[in-house]
PyMOL Python script that loads the backbone (N, CA, C, O; Angstrom):
from pymol import cmd

cmd.read_pdbstr("""\
ATOM      1  N   MET A   1      39.927 -10.069 -11.702  1.00  0.00           N
ATOM      2  CA  MET A   1      39.374  -9.486 -10.724  1.00  0.00           C
ATOM      3  C   MET A   1      37.842  -9.350 -11.022  1.00  0.00           C
ATOM      4  O   MET A   1      37.503  -9.146 -12.187  1.00  0.00           O
ATOM      5  N   ARG A   2      37.045  -9.436 -10.190  1.00  0.00           N
ATOM      6  CA  ARG A   2      35.588  -9.701 -10.383  1.00  0.00           C
ATOM      7  C   ARG A   2      35.058  -8.422 -10.417  1.00  0.00           C
ATOM      8  O   ARG A   2      35.435  -7.556  -9.628  1.00  0.00           O
ATOM      9  N   GLU A   3      34.012  -8.186 -11.467  1.00  0.00           N
ATOM     10  CA  GLU A   3      33.480  -6.761 -11.431  1.00  0.00           C
ATOM     11  C   GLU A   3      32.432  -6.594 -10.455  1.00  0.00           C
ATOM     12  O   GLU A   3      31.820  -7.626 -10.176  1.00  0.00           O
ATOM     13  N   LYS A   4      32.098  -5.573  -9.895  1.00  0.00           N
ATOM     14  CA  LYS A   4      31.045  -5.260  -8.822  1.00  0.00           C
ATOM     15  C   LYS A   4      29.672  -5.268  -9.966  1.00  0.00           C
ATOM     16  O   LYS A   4      29.660  -4.769 -11.092  1.00  0.00           O
ATOM     17  N   PRO A   5      28.712  -5.903  -9.358  1.00  0.00           N
ATOM     18  CA  PRO A   5      27.493  -6.067 -10.124  1.00  0.00           C
ATOM     19  C   PRO A   5      26.797  -4.756 -10.175  1.00  0.00           C
ATOM     20  O   PRO A   5      26.780  -4.012  -9.195  1.00  0.00           O
ATOM     21  N   LYS A   6      26.188  -4.446 -11.368  1.00  0.00           N
ATOM     22  CA  LYS A   6      25.640  -3.254 -11.623  1.00  0.00           C
ATOM     23  C   LYS A   6      24.204  -3.086 -10.639  1.00  0.00           C
ATOM     24  O   LYS A   6      23.470  -4.035 -10.359  1.00  0.00           O
ATOM     25  N   PHE A   7      24.034  -1.973 -10.288  1.00  0.00           N
ATOM     26  CA  PHE A   7      22.604  -1.778  -9.542  1.00  0.00           C
ATOM     27  C   PHE A   7      21.521  -1.825 -10.502  1.00  0.00           C
ATOM     28  O   PHE A   7      21.449  -1.209 -11.565  1.00  0.00           O
ATOM     29  N   PHE A   8      20.546  -2.773  -9.909  1.00  0.00           N
ATOM     30  CA  PHE A   8      19.389  -3.085 -10.725  1.00  0.00           C
ATOM     31  C   PHE A   8      18.209  -1.803 -10.486  1.00  0.00           C
ATOM     32  O   PHE A   8      17.526  -1.718  -9.465  1.00  0.00           O
ATOM     33  N   TYR A   9      18.141  -0.956 -11.514  1.00  0.00           N
ATOM     34  CA  TYR A   9      17.157   0.333 -11.107  1.00  0.00           C
ATOM     35  C   TYR A   9      15.594  -0.126 -11.072  1.00  0.00           C
ATOM     36  O   TYR A   9      14.724   0.712 -10.835  1.00  0.00           O
ATOM     37  N   GLY A  10      15.309  -1.344 -11.292  1.00  0.00           N
ATOM     38  CA  GLY A  10      13.990  -1.671 -10.960  1.00  0.00           C
ATOM     39  C   GLY A  10      13.596  -1.641  -9.720  1.00  0.00           C
ATOM     40  O   GLY A  10      12.408  -1.540  -9.413  1.00  0.00           O
ATOM     41  N   TYR A  11      14.679  -1.739  -8.766  1.00  0.00           N
ATOM     42  CA  TYR A  11      14.252  -1.537  -7.301  1.00  0.00           C
ATOM     43  C   TYR A  11      13.749  -0.076  -7.083  1.00  0.00           C
ATOM     44  O   TYR A  11      12.843   0.200  -6.297  1.00  0.00           O
ATOM     45  N   TRP A  12      14.403   0.820  -7.833  1.00  0.00           N
ATOM     46  CA  TRP A  12      13.929   2.279  -7.727  1.00  0.00           C
ATOM     47  C   TRP A  12      12.560   2.422  -8.297  1.00  0.00           C
ATOM     48  O   TRP A  12      11.834   3.230  -7.717  1.00  0.00           O
ATOM     49  N   ILE A  13      12.122   1.856  -9.216  1.00  0.00           N
ATOM     50  CA  ILE A  13      10.763   1.928  -9.667  1.00  0.00           C
ATOM     51  C   ILE A  13       9.866   1.152  -8.739  1.00  0.00           C
ATOM     52  O   ILE A  13       8.752   1.601  -8.473  1.00  0.00           O
ATOM     53  N   LEU A  14      10.287   0.018  -8.233  1.00  0.00           N
ATOM     54  CA  LEU A  14       9.419  -0.747  -7.397  1.00  0.00           C
ATOM     55  C   LEU A  14       9.133   0.367  -6.080  1.00  0.00           C
ATOM     56  O   LEU A  14       7.982   0.646  -5.745  1.00  0.00           O
ATOM     57  N   ALA A  15      10.271   0.919  -5.435  1.00  0.00           N
ATOM     58  CA  ALA A  15       9.964   1.550  -4.238  1.00  0.00           C
ATOM     59  C   ALA A  15       9.241   2.868  -4.539  1.00  0.00           C
ATOM     60  O   ALA A  15       8.534   3.373  -3.667  1.00  0.00           O
ATOM     61  N   ALA A  16       9.405   3.497  -5.852  1.00  0.00           N
ATOM     62  CA  ALA A  16       8.495   4.570  -6.322  1.00  0.00           C
ATOM     63  C   ALA A  16       6.947   4.204  -6.353  1.00  0.00           C
ATOM     64  O   ALA A  16       6.076   5.007  -6.019  1.00  0.00           O
ATOM     65  N   ALA A  17       6.704   2.955  -6.772  1.00  0.00           N
ATOM     66  CA  ALA A  17       5.382   2.604  -7.023  1.00  0.00           C
ATOM     67  C   ALA A  17       4.744   2.169  -5.816  1.00  0.00           C
ATOM     68  O   ALA A  17       3.530   2.269  -5.639  1.00  0.00           O
ATOM     69  N   PHE A  18       5.730   1.579  -4.797  1.00  0.00           N
ATOM     70  CA  PHE A  18       5.027   1.595  -3.417  1.00  0.00           C
ATOM     71  C   PHE A  18       4.790   2.703  -2.676  1.00  0.00           C
ATOM     72  O   PHE A  18       3.751   2.763  -2.018  1.00  0.00           O
ATOM     73  N   VAL A  19       5.584   3.605  -2.668  1.00  0.00           N
ATOM     74  CA  VAL A  19       5.276   5.012  -2.286  1.00  0.00           C
ATOM     75  C   VAL A  19       4.059   5.563  -2.709  1.00  0.00           C
ATOM     76  O   VAL A  19       3.234   6.119  -1.985  1.00  0.00           O
ATOM     77  N   CYS A  20       3.978   5.346  -4.137  1.00  0.00           N
ATOM     78  CA  CYS A  20       2.619   5.807  -4.832  1.00  0.00           C
ATOM     79  C   CYS A  20       1.446   5.170  -4.302  1.00  0.00           C
ATOM     80  O   CYS A  20       0.455   5.891  -4.191  1.00  0.00           O
ATOM     81  N   LEU A  21       1.355   4.002  -3.962  1.00  0.00           N
ATOM     82  CA  LEU A  21       0.295   2.896  -3.741  1.00  0.00           C
ATOM     83  C   LEU A  21      -0.005   3.331  -2.123  1.00  0.00           C
ATOM     84  O   LEU A  21      -1.172   3.445  -1.749  1.00  0.00           O
ATOM     85  N   VAL A  22       0.904   3.519  -1.376  1.00  0.00           N
ATOM     86  CA  VAL A  22       0.595   3.808  -0.007  1.00  0.00           C
ATOM     87  C   VAL A  22       0.076   5.085   0.056  1.00  0.00           C
ATOM     88  O   VAL A  22      -0.907   5.211   0.786  1.00  0.00           O
ATOM     89  N   VAL A  23       0.547   6.229  -0.615  1.00  0.00           N
ATOM     90  CA  VAL A  23      -0.158   7.552  -0.730  1.00  0.00           C
ATOM     91  C   VAL A  23      -1.626   7.530  -1.076  1.00  0.00           C
ATOM     92  O   VAL A  23      -2.512   8.045  -0.394  1.00  0.00           O
ATOM     93  N   SER A  24      -1.795   6.840  -2.275  1.00  0.00           N
ATOM     94  CA  SER A  24      -3.115   6.793  -2.899  1.00  0.00           C
ATOM     95  C   SER A  24      -4.077   5.762  -2.075  1.00  0.00           C
ATOM     96  O   SER A  24      -5.262   6.088  -2.008  1.00  0.00           O
ATOM     97  N   VAL A  25      -3.719   4.674  -1.507  1.00  0.00           N
ATOM     98  CA  VAL A  25      -4.464   3.869  -0.758  1.00  0.00           C
ATOM     99  C   VAL A  25      -4.690   4.677   0.611  1.00  0.00           C
ATOM    100  O   VAL A  25      -5.847   4.827   1.005  1.00  0.00           O
ATOM    101  N   GLY A  26      -3.840   5.092   1.193  1.00  0.00           N
ATOM    102  CA  GLY A  26      -3.785   5.957   2.519  1.00  0.00           C
ATOM    103  C   GLY A  26      -4.840   6.900   2.346  1.00  0.00           C
ATOM    104  O   GLY A  26      -5.802   6.987   3.109  1.00  0.00           O
ATOM    105  N   SER A  27      -4.636   7.663   1.255  1.00  0.00           N
ATOM    106  CA  SER A  27      -5.547   8.995   1.373  1.00  0.00           C
ATOM    107  C   SER A  27      -7.242   8.422   1.071  1.00  0.00           C
ATOM    108  O   SER A  27      -8.245   9.108   1.270  1.00  0.00           O
ATOM    109  N   VAL A  28      -7.229   7.420   0.702  1.00  0.00           N
ATOM    110  CA  VAL A  28      -8.811   6.967   0.638  1.00  0.00           C
ATOM    111  C   VAL A  28      -9.211   6.330   1.966  1.00  0.00           C
ATOM    112  O   VAL A  28     -10.248   6.723   2.500  1.00  0.00           O
ATOM    113  N   TRP A  29      -8.410   5.295   2.593  1.00  0.00           N
ATOM    114  CA  TRP A  29      -8.686   4.684   3.684  1.00  0.00           C
ATOM    115  C   TRP A  29      -8.730   5.405   4.979  1.00  0.00           C
ATOM    116  O   TRP A  29      -9.637   5.188   5.782  1.00  0.00           O
ATOM    117  N   TRP A  30      -7.697   6.332   5.230  1.00  0.00           N
ATOM    118  CA  TRP A  30      -7.603   6.835   6.323  1.00  0.00           C
ATOM    119  C   TRP A  30      -8.079   8.263   6.427  1.00  0.00           C
ATOM    120  O   TRP A  30      -8.154   8.800   7.533  1.00  0.00           O
ATOM    121  N   THR A  31      -8.388   8.868   5.371  1.00  0.00           N
ATOM    122  CA  THR A  31      -9.126  10.285   5.264  1.00  0.00           C
ATOM    123  C   THR A  31     -10.526  10.081   5.137  1.00  0.00           C
ATOM    124  O   THR A  31     -11.231  11.088   5.199  1.00  0.00           O
ATOM    125  N   PHE A  32     -11.093   8.923   4.964  1.00  0.00           N
ATOM    126  CA  PHE A  32     -12.561   8.750   4.684  1.00  0.00           C
ATOM    127  C   PHE A  32     -13.405   9.258   5.911  1.00  0.00           C
ATOM    128  O   PHE A  32     -14.562   9.658   5.779  1.00  0.00           O
ATOM    129  N   SER A  33     -12.630   9.204   7.312  1.00  0.00           N
ATOM    130  CA  SER A  33     -13.649   9.667   8.351  1.00  0.00           C
ATOM    131  C   SER A  33     -13.665  11.142   8.137  1.00  0.00           C
ATOM    132  O   SER A  33     -14.593  11.720   8.702  1.00  0.00           O
ATOM    133  N   LEU A  34     -12.825  11.892   7.432  1.00  0.00           N
ATOM    134  CA  LEU A  34     -13.038  13.328   7.473  1.00  0.00           C
ATOM    135  C   LEU A  34     -14.264  13.746   6.687  1.00  0.00           C
ATOM    136  O   LEU A  34     -14.821  14.829   6.865  1.00  0.00           O
ATOM    137  N   PHE A  35     -14.659  12.834   5.808  1.00  0.00           N
ATOM    138  CA  PHE A  35     -15.965  13.193   4.883  1.00  0.00           C
ATOM    139  C   PHE A  35     -17.151  12.524   5.487  1.00  0.00           C
ATOM    140  O   PHE A  35     -18.191  12.553   4.829  1.00  0.00           O
ATOM    141  N   ILE A  36     -17.146  11.926   6.643  1.00  0.00           N
ATOM    142  CA  ILE A  36     -18.424  11.491   7.120  1.00  0.00           C
ATOM    143  C   ILE A  36     -19.479  12.440   7.410  1.00  0.00           C
ATOM    144  O   ILE A  36     -20.644  12.310   7.033  1.00  0.00           O
ATOM    145  N   LYS A  37     -18.997  13.453   8.132  1.00  0.00           N
ATOM    146  CA  LYS A  37     -20.031  14.349   8.659  1.00  0.00           C
ATOM    147  C   LYS A  37     -20.721  15.257   7.189  1.00  0.00           C
ATOM    148  O   LYS A  37     -21.927  15.442   7.023  1.00  0.00           O
ATOM    149  N   PRO A  38     -19.583  15.748   6.208  1.00  0.00           N
ATOM    150  CA  PRO A  38     -20.294  16.452   5.266  1.00  0.00           C
ATOM    151  C   PRO A  38     -21.322  15.488   4.549  1.00  0.00           C
ATOM    152  O   PRO A  38     -22.396  15.904   4.114  1.00  0.00           O
ATOM    153  N   ILE A  39     -20.865  14.001   4.446  1.00  0.00           N
ATOM    154  CA  ILE A  39     -21.820  13.044   3.716  1.00  0.00           C
ATOM    155  C   ILE A  39     -23.141  13.047   4.430  1.00  0.00           C
ATOM    156  O   ILE A  39     -24.228  13.189   3.871  1.00  0.00           O
ATOM    157  N   GLU A  40     -22.947  12.877   5.711  1.00  0.00           N
ATOM    158  CA  GLU A  40     -24.100  12.599   6.575  1.00  0.00           C
ATOM    159  C   GLU A  40     -24.937  13.973   6.316  1.00  0.00           C
ATOM    160  O   GLU A  40     -26.102  13.720   6.010  1.00  0.00           O
ATOM    161  N   ALA A  41     -24.631  15.387   6.361  1.00  0.00           N
ATOM    162  CA  ALA A  41     -25.318  16.336   6.259  1.00  0.00           C
ATOM    163  C   ALA A  41     -25.911  16.539   4.841  1.00  0.00           C
ATOM    164  O   ALA A  41     -27.002  17.082   4.671  1.00  0.00           O
ATOM    165  N   ASP A  42     -25.146  16.082   3.847  1.00  0.00           N
ATOM    166  CA  ASP A  42     -25.653  16.253   2.495  1.00  0.00           C
ATOM    167  C   ASP A  42     -26.720  15.173   2.124  1.00  0.00           C
ATOM    168  O   ASP A  42     -27.746  15.459   1.506  1.00  0.00           O
ATOM    169  N   LEU A  43     -26.432  14.019   2.510  1.00  0.00           N
ATOM    170  CA  LEU A  43     -27.404  12.906   2.119  1.00  0.00           C
ATOM    171  C   LEU A  43     -28.456  12.577   2.989  1.00  0.00           C
ATOM    172  O   LEU A  43     -29.431  11.920   2.625  1.00  0.00           O
ATOM    173  N   SER A  44     -28.247  13.135   4.446  1.00  0.00           N
ATOM    174  CA  SER A  44     -29.303  12.798   5.532  1.00  0.00           C
ATOM    175  C   SER A  44     -29.137  11.326   5.684  1.00  0.00           C
ATOM    176  O   SER A  44     -30.153  10.637   5.785  1.00  0.00           O
ATOM    177  N   TRP A  45     -27.875  10.736   5.711  1.00  0.00           N
ATOM    178  CA  TRP A  45     -27.695   9.438   6.039  1.00  0.00           C
ATOM    179  C   TRP A  45     -27.049   9.275   7.455  1.00  0.00           C
ATOM    180  O   TRP A  45     -26.282  10.174   7.796  1.00  0.00           O
ATOM    181  N   SER A  46     -27.248   8.313   8.258  1.00  0.00           N
ATOM    182  CA  SER A  46     -26.688   8.119   9.553  1.00  0.00           C
ATOM    183  C   SER A  46     -25.461   7.566   9.395  1.00  0.00           C
ATOM    184  O   SER A  46     -25.207   6.883   8.403  1.00  0.00           O
ATOM    185  N   ARG A  47     -24.608   7.795  10.317  1.00  0.00           N
ATOM    186  CA  ARG A  47     -23.031   7.402  10.260  1.00  0.00           C
ATOM    187  C   ARG A  47     -22.985   5.775   9.909  1.00  0.00           C
ATOM    188  O   ARG A  47     -22.182   5.207   9.169  1.00  0.00           O
ATOM    189  N   GLY A  48     -24.069   5.206  10.649  1.00  0.00           N
ATOM    190  CA  GLY A  48     -23.912   3.577  10.511  1.00  0.00           C
ATOM    191  C   GLY A  48     -24.231   3.301   8.964  1.00  0.00           C
ATOM    192  O   GLY A  48     -23.665   2.312   8.498  1.00  0.00           O
ATOM    193  N   THR A  49     -24.911   3.904   8.253  1.00  0.00           N
ATOM    194  CA  THR A  49     -25.577   3.867   6.875  1.00  0.00           C
ATOM    195  C   THR A  49     -24.095   4.033   6.108  1.00  0.00           C
ATOM    196  O   THR A  49     -23.598   3.104   5.472  1.00  0.00           O
ATOM    197  N   ILE A  50     -23.492   5.275   6.246  1.00  0.00           N
ATOM    198  CA  ILE A  50     -22.403   5.524   5.682  1.00  0.00           C
ATOM    199  C   ILE A  50     -21.221   4.414   5.932  1.00  0.00           C
ATOM    200  O   ILE A  50     -20.483   4.134   4.987  1.00  0.00           O
ATOM    201  N   MET A  51     -21.071   3.878   7.015  1.00  0.00           N
ATOM    202  CA  MET A  51     -20.014   2.969   7.258  1.00  0.00           C
ATOM    203  C   MET A  51     -20.398   1.759   6.636  1.00  0.00           C
ATOM    204  O   MET A  51     -19.505   1.050   6.173  1.00  0.00           O
ATOM    205  N   VAL A  52     -21.696   1.371   6.539  1.00  0.00           N
ATOM    206  CA  VAL A  52     -22.006  -0.001   6.004  1.00  0.00           C
ATOM    207  C   VAL A  52     -21.743   0.201   4.317  1.00  0.00           C
ATOM    208  O   VAL A  52     -21.070  -0.614   3.686  1.00  0.00           O
ATOM    209  N   ALA A  53     -22.261   1.193   3.792  1.00  0.00           N
ATOM    210  CA  ALA A  53     -21.583   1.510   2.402  1.00  0.00           C
ATOM    211  C   ALA A  53     -20.324   1.398   2.112  1.00  0.00           C
ATOM    212  O   ALA A  53     -19.934   0.836   1.089  1.00  0.00           O
ATOM    213  N   PHE A  54     -19.506   1.957   3.039  1.00  0.00           N
ATOM    214  CA  PHE A  54     -17.952   1.891   2.824  1.00  0.00           C
ATOM    215  C   PHE A  54     -17.538   0.524   3.116  1.00  0.00           C
ATOM    216  O   PHE A  54     -16.517   0.109   2.568  1.00  0.00           O
ATOM    217  N   SER A  55     -18.249  -0.298   3.976  1.00  0.00           N
ATOM    218  CA  SER A  55     -17.686  -1.591   4.449  1.00  0.00           C
ATOM    219  C   SER A  55     -18.171  -2.585   3.100  1.00  0.00           C
ATOM    220  O   SER A  55     -17.435  -3.499   2.728  1.00  0.00           O
ATOM    221  N   ILE A  56     -19.355  -2.325   2.487  1.00  0.00           N
ATOM    222  CA  ILE A  56     -19.499  -2.997   1.410  1.00  0.00           C
ATOM    223  C   ILE A  56     -18.778  -2.668   0.141  1.00  0.00           C
ATOM    224  O   ILE A  56     -18.597  -3.527  -0.722  1.00  0.00           O
ATOM    225  N   PHE A  57     -18.394  -1.516   0.028  1.00  0.00           N
ATOM    226  CA  PHE A  57     -17.316  -1.112  -0.995  1.00  0.00           C
ATOM    227  C   PHE A  57     -16.148  -1.807  -0.966  1.00  0.00           C
ATOM    228  O   PHE A  57     -15.610  -2.255  -1.978  1.00  0.00           O
ATOM    229  N   THR A  58     -15.608  -1.952   0.453  1.00  0.00           N
ATOM    230  CA  THR A  58     -14.224  -2.465   0.764  1.00  0.00           C
ATOM    231  C   THR A  58     -14.391  -4.146   0.511  1.00  0.00           C
ATOM    232  O   THR A  58     -13.461  -4.823   0.073  1.00  0.00           O
ATOM    233  N   LEU A  59     -15.497  -4.609   0.797  1.00  0.00           N
ATOM    234  CA  LEU A  59     -15.606  -6.196   0.565  1.00  0.00           C
ATOM    235  C   LEU A  59     -15.828  -6.395  -0.906  1.00  0.00           C
ATOM    236  O   LEU A  59     -15.222  -7.329  -1.431  1.00  0.00           O
ATOM    237  N   VAL A  60     -16.550  -5.707  -1.584  1.00  0.00           N
ATOM    238  CA  VAL A  60     -16.566  -6.004  -3.145  1.00  0.00           C
ATOM    239  C   VAL A  60     -15.220  -5.648  -3.728  1.00  0.00           C
ATOM    240  O   VAL A  60     -14.839  -6.318  -4.688  1.00  0.00           O
ATOM    241  N   ALA A  61     -14.459  -4.688  -3.275  1.00  0.00           N
ATOM    242  CA  ALA A  61     -13.035  -4.401  -3.933  1.00  0.00           C
ATOM    243  C   ALA A  61     -12.249  -5.547  -3.667  1.00  0.00           C
ATOM    244  O   ALA A  61     -11.595  -6.025  -4.593  1.00  0.00           O
ATOM    245  N   GLY A  62     -12.212  -6.095  -2.467  1.00  0.00           N
ATOM    246  CA  GLY A  62     -11.493  -7.147  -2.144  1.00  0.00           C
ATOM    247  C   GLY A  62     -11.759  -8.487  -2.828  1.00  0.00           C
ATOM    248  O   GLY A  62     -10.909  -9.281  -3.232  1.00  0.00           O
ATOM    249  N   VAL A  63     -12.928  -8.586  -2.879  1.00  0.00           N
ATOM    250  CA  VAL A  63     -13.460  -9.929  -3.630  1.00  0.00           C
ATOM    251  C   VAL A  63     -13.010  -9.757  -4.999  1.00  0.00           C
ATOM    252  O   VAL A  63     -12.200 -10.590  -5.406  1.00  0.00           O
ATOM    253  N   THR A  64     -13.407  -8.774  -5.840  1.00  0.00           N
ATOM    254  CA  THR A  64     -13.245  -8.635  -7.227  1.00  0.00           C
ATOM    255  C   THR A  64     -11.950  -8.415  -7.642  1.00  0.00           C
ATOM    256  O   THR A  64     -11.751  -8.480  -8.856  1.00  0.00           O
ATOM    257  N   ALA A  65     -10.940  -8.148  -6.847  1.00  0.00           N
ATOM    258  CA  ALA A  65      -9.546  -7.668  -6.987  1.00  0.00           C
ATOM    259  C   ALA A  65      -8.743  -8.893  -7.903  1.00  0.00           C
ATOM    260  O   ALA A  65      -8.192  -8.688  -8.984  1.00  0.00           O
ATOM    261  N   PRO A  66      -8.807  -9.959  -7.329  1.00  0.00           N
ATOM    262  CA  PRO A  66      -8.143 -11.210  -8.059  1.00  0.00           C
ATOM    263  C   PRO A  66      -8.721 -11.339  -9.494  1.00  0.00           C
ATOM    264  O   PRO A  66      -7.960 -11.563 -10.435  1.00  0.00           O
ATOM    265  N   PHE A  67      -9.997 -11.208  -9.663  1.00  0.00           N
ATOM    266  CA  PHE A  67     -10.586 -11.311 -11.187  1.00  0.00           C
ATOM    267  C   PHE A  67     -10.190 -10.219 -12.000  1.00  0.00           C
ATOM    268  O   PHE A  67      -9.795 -10.394 -13.153  1.00  0.00           O
ATOM    269  N   ILE A  68     -10.274  -9.060 -11.448  1.00  0.00           N
ATOM    270  CA  ILE A  68     -10.069  -7.751 -12.146  1.00  0.00           C
ATOM    271  C   ILE A  68      -8.399  -7.968 -12.502  1.00  0.00           C
ATOM    272  O   ILE A  68      -8.101  -7.660 -13.656  1.00  0.00           O
ATOM    273  N   GLY A  69      -7.387  -8.420 -11.713  1.00  0.00           N
ATOM    274  CA  GLY A  69      -6.216  -8.615 -11.697  1.00  0.00           C
ATOM    275  C   GLY A  69      -5.895  -9.555 -13.090  1.00  0.00           C
ATOM    276  O   GLY A  69      -5.097  -9.253 -13.978  1.00  0.00           O
ATOM    277  N   ARG A  70      -6.674 -10.674 -13.029  1.00  0.00           N
ATOM    278  CA  ARG A  70      -6.457 -11.674 -14.063  1.00  0.00           C
ATOM    279  C   ARG A  70      -6.715 -10.989 -15.475  1.00  0.00           C
ATOM    280  O   ARG A  70      -5.975 -11.004 -16.459  1.00  0.00           O
ATOM    281  N   LEU A  71      -7.984 -10.371 -15.316  1.00  0.00           N
ATOM    282  CA  LEU A  71      -8.446  -9.731 -16.743  1.00  0.00           C
ATOM    283  C   LEU A  71      -7.340  -8.553 -17.224  1.00  0.00           C
ATOM    284  O   LEU A  71      -7.010  -8.433 -18.404  1.00  0.00           O
ATOM    285  N   ILE A  72      -6.859  -7.773 -16.236  1.00  0.00           N
ATOM    286  CA  ILE A  72      -5.617  -6.888 -16.719  1.00  0.00           C
ATOM    287  C   ILE A  72      -4.510  -7.696 -17.287  1.00  0.00           C
ATOM    288  O   ILE A  72      -3.989  -7.376 -18.355  1.00  0.00           O
ATOM    289  N   ASP A  73      -4.158  -8.668 -16.649  1.00  0.00           N
ATOM    290  CA  ASP A  73      -2.994  -9.404 -17.036  1.00  0.00           C
ATOM    291  C   ASP A  73      -3.178 -10.077 -18.537  1.00  0.00           C
ATOM    292  O   ASP A  73      -2.273 -10.278 -19.347  1.00  0.00           O
ATOM    293  N   GLN A  74      -4.448 -10.344 -18.683  1.00  0.00           N
ATOM    294  CA  GLN A  74      -4.850 -11.128 -19.966  1.00  0.00           C
ATOM    295  C   GLN A  74      -4.825 -10.177 -21.172  1.00  0.00           C
ATOM    296  O   GLN A  74      -4.210 -10.397 -22.216  1.00  0.00           O
ATOM    297  N   TYR A  75      -5.669  -8.948 -20.866  1.00  0.00           N
ATOM    298  CA  TYR A  75      -5.981  -8.077 -21.928  1.00  0.00           C
ATOM    299  C   TYR A  75      -5.236  -6.585 -21.845  1.00  0.00           C
ATOM    300  O   TYR A  75      -5.451  -5.734 -22.708  1.00  0.00           O
ATOM    301  N   GLY A  76      -4.388  -6.370 -20.780  1.00  0.00           N
ATOM    302  CA  GLY A  76      -3.604  -5.328 -20.570  1.00  0.00           C
ATOM    303  C   GLY A  76      -4.542  -4.124 -19.916  1.00  0.00           C
ATOM    304  O   GLY A  76      -5.771  -4.180 -19.901  1.00  0.00           O
ATOM    305  N   ALA A  77      -3.813  -3.103 -19.414  1.00  0.00           N
ATOM    306  CA  ALA A  77      -4.567  -2.069 -18.828  1.00  0.00           C
ATOM    307  C   ALA A  77      -5.045  -1.229 -19.617  1.00  0.00           C
ATOM    308  O   ALA A  77      -5.718  -0.292 -19.187  1.00  0.00           O
TER     309      ALA A  77
END
""", "prot")
cmd.dss("prot")
cmd.show_as("cartoon", "prot")
cmd.util.cbc("prot")
cmd.orient("prot")
């Protein structure tokens, strides 16, 4: 009789990491609009300036992510 394969608990770790990533990234990207008015009042910037800064941040993060990932793979976190 064939034994039932054991459940691989790495899937639970993967699911937990996925949830943590969704919550952390979602809290930055989707709640940023809540902070536009306070930033606008505090720094006297226009909404366009704030969104350009956020767009530049997004582009820089997207371009540098593969390089940072390679460095983390090579040297460790």
